[in-house]
matplotlib code that plots the C-alpha trace (Angstrom):
import matplotlib.pyplot as plt

x = [-18.7, -15.0, -12.5, -10.8, -7.5, -9.2, -11.1, -7.9, -6.1, -8.8, -8.8, -5.0, -5.3, -8.1, -6.3, -3.1, -5.1, -6.8, -3.4, -1.8, -4.8, -4.5, -0.8, -1.3, -3.9, -1.5, 1.3, -0.4, -3.7, -3.2, -0.2, -1.0, -0.8, -3.7, -1.4, 0.6, -2.6, -3.6, -0.1, 0.1, -3.3, -2.2, 0.8, -1.5, -3.5, -0.2, 0.5, -3.0, -2.6, 0.7, -1.1, -3.8, -1.1, 0.7, -2.6, -3.4, -2.1, -3.0, -6.8]
y = [-6.7, -6.1, -8.8, -10.7, -8.9, -5.5, -7.0, -8.4, -5.0, -3.2, -5.8, -5.4, -1.6, -1.7, -4.3, -2.2, 0.9, -1.1, -2.6, 0.8, 2.0, -0.9, -0.5, 3.2, 2.5, 0.1, 2.5, 5.8, 5.1, 2.2, 2.2, -0.9, -4.5, -4.0, -2.0, -5.1, -6.9, -4.1, -4.0, -7.8, -7.9, -5.0, -7.0, -10.0, -7.7, -6.9, -10.6, -11.3, -8.3, -9.7, -13.0, -11.1, -9.3, -12.5, -14.1, -11.2, -12.8, -16.4, -16.5]
z = [-13.0, -12.6, -13.4, -10.7, -10.9, -10.2, -7.3, -5.8, -6.3, -4.5, -1.7, -1.4, -1.1, 1.4, 3.6, 3.5, 4.7, 7.5, 8.5, 8.7, 10.8, 13.2, 13.6, 14.2, 16.8, 18.5, 18.4, 19.3, 20.9, 23.3, 25.5, 27.4, 26.2, 23.8, 21.6, 20.9, 19.8, 17.5, 15.9, 15.4, 13.8, 11.5, 10.5, 9.8, 7.5, 5.6, 5.2, 3.7, 1.4, 0.3, -0.6, -2.5, -4.4, -5.2, -6.5, -8.8, -12.0, -11.2, -10.7]

ax = plt.figure().add_subplot(projection="3d")
ax.plot(x, y, z, "-o")
ax.set_aspect("equal")
plt.show()
């Protein structure tokens, strides 16, 4: 079993990738109002990844 810091690091990387994908979908795939939703959810993924990165040394 990996330690908690490694798990948080992987979770941060995965959430950044998913966030970039959602922002890309919002920017390039959907031109109507749904694009704003995809982009805002992608930014939310960045915020959660930032929290995971901040927790890395504390749990």
